[in-house]
N, C-alpha and C positions, 0 to 999 in steps of 0.2 A: 106618467111625474116621478121626479126628482125625488128619489129618498133622501127624507133631512138626516144630515151626520149629525153623530151625537157626538160631544167630549170625547167618547173613548177610542171615537173613526178616530178624532182628530189626531189624539193621543199616538193612535197607530198609525196615522201620516205623520210622524214628528220629524221635520225637513233634514237630510244627513248633512245639507251644509251649516248646520248651526252647530252638529258635533265634529264638522270639520275643524270651523272657527275655534270653538271652546281646545280643541285638541293642542290646535297653533298655539292660541293663548298659552296654555297650561305649559306647553314646552319650552316658551322664550322666556316663560319668568324665571324658573331656574339660571335659563342662560345669562340673562343679563344678574342677576342678583340669585346666587346658590340660599337657600332659606335654611339649609342643616334641617329637614326632618328627623326623626327618628329614627335610625337603622335597626332592626335585630344585631345584637352584638354576640356572635358564638363564641364560645368558650376558646376558640384558638386564638380569635382575636383579644382576648378578655387578657388569656393569657400572653401575647406579644407584648400590650399596654402594659402590666403587672413587671412584664421583664424588662424593659424600657427604660421604667420608671426605676427601677434598683441600679441601673447603671451611676456611679460615684460622679457627682459635678467635678472637672477636669481630668475624666479618663479620657482615652483615645479609642475610637470605634473605626475598623477599617468596614468601609461597604461597598461589596461587589456587586455593581449595576448591570446583569445583561438581558436588561429589557428591549427590545428592540423599537420599532418607531410603530410596525405593527400590532403589538400590543399592549404599547406604551398606554394608552386610554387606561387599559384596566387596574394599571399601580400609579400613577402617577401623584394620583392622588396623595394614595399612601409614604411616597418617597419625599412629595415635600413637607408634608403635613409632619412624618418624621425628621425631618433636619429642623424644621423649624422648633420643634423641641427639643434635639440636640444643642445647637443652638442656644438656646433659651435658658439650657442649664450648663453654658459653658463647657460644654463635651466636643474635644475636638475630631472632626470626620476626614477621612482619605478615602475620597473617593476612588474608583479606577474600573472603568470598563471590560467586561469579561467578551462580550459579545459584539463584532462591529459595529450594525447598527446602534447601538446602545450610546454612543459618543455623543449626537444633537439630542438626543432626548435627555439626558445628563444636565448639559449646557443649559437647556431650557427648563428643567426641574431646580436645578442651583439657582437661578436669575429669578426665577418664580418665587421661589423660600425668601430669597431678598437677605441675603447673610450682612449687610449694611445695618439690615433694622434689629436685629441681634447684637453688635457692632464684631461680628466673625467676619475679622480679619484675614483675607488669603494670606497662608504660605505661614501663618501661627496658628489659626483654629482651624482652617478643611484647607485642606489640600484637593485638586480631580488631575489624575496622572494619562487622562486619556486611554482611550482604546490599547489596550495590550495583549497582541495576538498571543494564543498557545490554549486558552482555556483551561483546562485540566491542570497541564504541567506549569502555568504561572499562576494558577490557583494554589497549586504545592509551593509553589519559587517563593511569594510574598507572604508566607505562613514561616519560611527558614531566611529571609532577606530582602527586603524591597530594595535596597539598594544594590543588592547584586541582580535583580531583574531585569530593576528600570534602571536607568541614568538623569534621565529631565522628567520634567510634567508636561501637561499637552500643551504648555508654551514653549515648549523647550528652555525652560529653565534647569538648572544642573541642579540635581536633590540635595547637593552639597548645601546650596546657598538660600534652601528652604527650611527654615527652622524649625518648623513641623519634624520634619525629617529630618533632622539633627538626631532627635531626640526618640521618634520612633522608627522599627526597622523591620521587627519580628514578632511572630507568637508572642514573646515575652513583653509584649509595649501595647497589648490592646486588651482592653476589658470584655469588647465582645466584636464577633464579626455582624453585619448586616447582609441579606443574601434577596437582589430582586431579581425571579428569573419568568422563562416564560415559558418553557416547555414540559414534559411532564418526568423529564430525568434530569435536568440539569440539576434539581440538588444534592443528585447523587455524588457529585466530584467533592463537594461541601462536607457532608461526611466522611468520604473517605478520607479527605487528604486533612480537613482541620477536626473533625470530630474520632475518628478513630486514635488520631495522637494527640490530639488536647482535649478533652471531653471536660475538663473544666471552663474551657471560655464558651459563653452562651451563643449561640447561633441564634438569630429571628428571621424569622422568612417573611416576603412579600411576593405575592403571583399571581396569573390569572386565577379567573374561577372556576375554567376547567382544568385547574389539576389539582384542585382539591382532593380528589381521590390518590391523588399521588403522595400528595404533602401530607395529609393526614395519620398515615403509617408511622411518618416517623414524628411524627409529634407525640401520640401516643407514644412512643416507646423514647421520649424526649429527648429524642437527638437535638429537635429545633424546641423551644422553652414558648414559643407561640410562631402564628403566622397569618398575615393581612390576605384572605383570597377577596380578587378583584373587589369591582368599586364599591361593595356593600362593607368587607372590611376596612378594604381605605379609609371613609365615610365616617368609620367607627371612629377611627384616628384620630381626623379632623375634627371632629364633634367632641373628640378626648379633648384636646389642644384649647378647644372652643372658638374654631376658625376654619367654618365649613369654605369647603373651598373645589378644587377639581372633581373632583369622587364626588360630592355633595350633589354639582349639579347631573352628573350621572343618574343621581337614587333618588333625587327629587325629580329629574322628570320620567322617571319612571313611574313614582310614586301620582303625580300631580295627573299624568295621562291618564291613567287608570280612573280615575276620577268621574268626565265627561262618559265616560265607555259603562260604569257602573250606573251611572243617571240613568241613560239612555238605557240599560236593561230593567232597573226597577219603574223605571216610564212604560214597557213593553207589557211586562208582567202586567202593573195597574189595570193598563188598559184591556189585555186582554182578559183578567179575570172579570173586571167592572163590566165589559158591552157581553161576556158569557152569561152572567147573573141579570144584566135588563134582558137578555133572550129570552131566561126562564121565566117574567112575566108576562 
C-alpha cells in the first residue's frame, strides 16, 4: 500500500523548474526596467558623492577613462551617472581614453548619458579626445599641457578650433580629475603625476570591485577624495541622482534573483521540521 504523501512531503518535493522560472523572471525584470533597489552606500562612495557635489558649477573636470571593454560592466553605471550629474550642474568635462580598449566604452557611455538632454554642447561643454597612447607619460603630459600633448580630438578636429580647449589646457584650469581604472596598480600613476605635484586638485575614482583593497589605502591617506567600487558603488551614484540605470540593472538582478532561493530555503526548512515533528507523534 502506497504511503499517503503529507503536506511536508509535497513541500520537500517542490519542483525545481518552478524555481528556475522564478529566477529567470526576477533576472529579466531589472534588465527591462531597473528598479533602483537600495544598495549599501559605503564610506568611499559617500565621499565620492560629497566631493562631486563640491565642484562649483562652471568648473572644468578632466576625466581619465582606462576601463577596457572587459571590465566596463563594473563601472559603466558610475561613468554615465557621473557625466549626467556634471552636465546637470553645467560643469565642463574633458574626457580621454588612456587605455587602448577604453575608446568604444567611452563613446557608448557618452551617448547613454545623453548630453543633449542637459544642453551640453560638444566642443563647448564637453570634449572627447579619444585614445591617447603613452599611459603614465601622457597622464603627466596632460597635467602640463593638453595642447602640447595632442593636436586633435577623436573626430580629428584641431584643438585650436574647439572652444573649450581654447580655455583649458593644464592643471591650472581644472578643479578636479576623475579616474576610471581597471587594474590594481593603475591609480599609482595619478598619485605620482598629479597628487604628488598638485595635491590641491581633488581626485575622484571609480574602479572594479576587485580593486577595493588597492584603492582603499589611497582613500584612507586622502589621496583620493572618494571612489565608486564596482556596480554597488556605481548604483549608489545612480540612486544619488535619482536615475537607476546600468549599475542598478546588475545590483537589482543580484537582489531579486536571491529571493526565489531564499524562499526555497525557507520552504525546505519548514517542510523538514514539520515532517520531523510529525514523525514524533
